C-alpha positions, -999 to 999 in steps of 0.1 A, spaced: 0 1 4 15 32 -7 22 62 19 1 90 18 16 123 11 3 154 23 10 191 23 5 219 50 24 246 70 45 243 99 27 260 129 58 248 156 92 237 157 98 245 194 106 203 198 138 189 187 138 170 157 101 175 151 73 199 139 39 201 139 21 209 105 -11 221 100 -29 205 69 -61 221 57 -89 201 35 -117 218 19 -146 203 8 -185 208 -1 -211 210 25 -236 183 14 -266 207 26 -255 242 24 -232 234 -9 -206 262 9 -169 254 6 -158 242 40 -122 242 54 -112 219 81 -77 214 95 -61 189 112 -26 191 128 3 163 128 38 157 142 64 153 119 98 140 123 125 165 110 159 151 119 181 183 109 159 208 124 157 221 92 122 236 88 106 266 108 71 282 115 56 294 84 75 270 57 51 252 33 61 214 34 52 178 23 49 150 47 46 113 42 35 82 65 64 63 81 65 40 107 61 54 145 92 74 152 73 77 189 40 82 208 29 111 183 51 110 154 41 89 125 47 112 95 80 123 84 93 158 62 98 149 27 103 184 12 96 219 9 73 237 -15 91 264 -36 
């Protein structure tokens, strides 16, 4: 099964080797027919501490690194 890849914005880089990434998804509300935005935060592994708050990054599923971290940062969007 392929690993999922998501794109989001780093909202926190205070922990060592970890960044918190906010991933936003958009969908149409079935009743009101309006576009709704929902976001979720993921803890991602950043071994070099290369990313800081505000960066747009891509994260990929991986085997669990710690209790909350099961994602890794793979690239920064240009």
